[in-house]
C-alpha positions as CSV (number, residue, x, y, z in Angstrom):
1,M,-4.3,-11.6,-9.8
2,N,-4.2,-8.3,-11.2
3,A,-0.7,-7.3,-13.1
4,P,0.0,-3.3,-11.9
5,A,0.0,-0.8,-14.6
6,S,3.4,0.4,-13.5
7,M,5.8,-2.3,-11.9
8,I,6.2,-2.6,-8.2
9,R,7.8,-5.5,-6.4
10,L,5.3,-8.0,-5.5
11,T,6.7,-8.6,-1.8
12,T,5.9,-11.7,0.2
13,Q,3.4,-8.9,2.6
14,R,1.6,-7.5,-1.0
15,Q,1.5,-11.0,-2.0
16,I,-0.5,-12.1,1.5
17,I,-2.4,-9.0,1.2
18,L,-4.0,-8.9,-2.6
19,E,-4.6,-12.5,-1.7
20,E,-7.0,-12.0,1.6
21,L,-8.6,-9.1,-0.4
22,S,-8.9,-11.0,-3.6
23,R,-10.9,-13.6,-1.4
24,V,-13.4,-11.4,-0.5
25,K,-16.3,-9.3,-2.1
26,T,-17.0,-6.4,0.9
27,H,-14.5,-4.0,0.2
28,P,-13.0,-3.8,2.9
29,T,-11.7,-1.4,5.0
30,A,-7.9,-1.0,5.2
31,N,-8.6,-2.1,9.5
32,E,-10.6,-4.8,7.9
33,L,-7.8,-6.2,6.0
34,Y,-5.1,-5.5,8.6
35,D,-7.5,-7.9,10.7
36,M,-7.1,-10.4,7.8
37,V,-3.5,-10.2,6.6
38,R,-3.1,-10.7,11.0
39,K,-3.8,-14.1,10.8
40,R,-1.3,-15.0,8.1
41,L,1.6,-12.4,9.2
42,P,0.8,-11.9,13.1
43,R,3.8,-8.9,13.5
44,I,2.8,-6.5,10.5
45,G,1.9,-3.3,11.2
46,L,-1.6,-1.1,10.2
47,G,0.8,1.4,9.0
48,T,2.1,-1.2,6.5
49,V,-0.7,-2.7,5.2
50,Y,-2.0,1.3,4.7
51,R,1.2,2.1,2.9
52,N,0.7,-0.9,1.1
53,L,-2.9,-1.2,-0.1
54,E,-2.0,2.9,-1.2
55,L,0.9,2.0,-3.2
56,M,-0.9,-0.9,-4.6
57,A,-3.9,1.4,-5.4
58,E,-1.8,3.9,-6.9
59,S,0.0,1.5,-9.0
60,G,-3.4,0.1,-10.7
61,M,-3.0,-3.4,-8.8
62,I,-6.4,-2.5,-6.6
63,L,-8.7,-0.2,-6.8
64,K,-9.3,2.4,-4.0
65,I,-12.9,3.2,-3.0
66,E,-13.6,6.8,-1.7
67,V,-17.7,6.7,-1.3
68,G,-19.9,9.3,0.2
69,G,-17.7,10.4,3.5
70,T,-17.2,6.8,4.6
71,Q,-13.9,5.2,5.3
72,K,-11.7,4.1,2.6
73,R,-11.9,0.6,0.6
74,F,-10.5,-1.4,-1.5
75,D,-11.1,-3.7,-4.2
76,A,-9.3,-6.6,-5.7
77,T,-11.0,-6.5,-9.4
78,T,-9.6,-3.2,-11.2
79,A,-11.8,-3.7,-14.5
80,E,-14.8,-0.9,-15.2
81,H,-17.7,-1.7,-12.4
82,Y,-19.5,0.6,-10.2
83,H,-20.5,0.0,-6.8
84,I,-23.9,0.6,-4.5
85,R,-23.4,1.7,-1.2
86,C,-25.8,1.0,2.0
87,S,-26.8,4.2,3.3
88,V,-27.9,2.3,7.2
89,C,-24.4,0.2,7.5
90,G,-21.8,1.6,5.0
91,R,-21.3,-1.9,3.5
92,V,-19.9,-1.7,-0.3
93,D,-20.9,-3.9,-2.9
94,D,-20.3,-3.9,-6.6
95,I,-23.3,-3.6,-9.0
96,D,-23.3,-5.5,-12.1
97,V,-24.6,-2.8,-15.1
98,P,-23.1,-1.9,-17.8
99,V,-20.5,1.3,-17.3
100,V,-22.0,4.3,-19.6
101,K,-18.9,5.0,-21.7
102,E,-21.5,7.8,-23.4
103,L,-21.1,9.7,-20.0
104,V,-17.8,10.2,-20.5
105,A,-18.7,11.7,-24.5
106,E,-21.4,14.2,-23.4
107,A,-19.5,15.2,-20.1
108,S,-16.2,16.5,-22.7
109,V,-19.1,18.1,-25.0
110,A,-20.5,19.6,-22.0
111,T,-17.3,21.0,-20.3
112,S,-13.4,22.4,-21.2
113,Y,-11.7,19.7,-18.9
114,L,-10.2,16.5,-20.3
115,I,-12.1,13.9,-19.0
116,Q,-10.5,10.8,-17.4
117,G,-13.2,8.8,-16.2
118,H,-16.1,9.2,-14.0
119,H,-17.1,7.7,-10.8
120,V,-21.1,7.0,-10.4
121,E,-22.2,5.9,-6.7
122,F,-25.1,4.1,-6.5
123,T,-26.9,3.8,-2.4
124,G,-29.7,2.1,-0.9
125,I,-30.1,-0.5,1.5
126,C,-28.6,-3.9,1.8
127,S,-30.6,-7.2,2.4
128,D,-29.6,-7.4,5.8
129,C,-30.3,-3.7,6.8
130,Q,-33.4,-4.6,5.1
131,K,-34.5,-7.3,7.3
132,K,-33.4,-5.5,10.4
133,T,-36.6,-2.6,9.5
134,T,-39.4,-5.6,9.3
């Protein structure tokens, strides 16, 4: 499991949310994760899942992915990596290509901003959607 950057208490609810998020590679939305967590914690509320996801993302325990006008998605993998989003169904997956560190250096030279990081979003059509169009 990921160690939080700034320590937050790992409550039972947060532990289960993190476990469920870690079991999937689909980068679920809060609603999708809520449905998964409810199987183990039937009395948990949607608001509780939302609040805990936001808190865990702020602490660095998980990633919050905000891509191209779609719902926020969440990722248990906090190491730097890129994502690819299906332009048909909105599915988000990890893409196994090296993170381009030189891009930050080039951006630093091109602007007066203090660059803190970068986000690259690849788009395409997932294999499921490709099958539907053939």
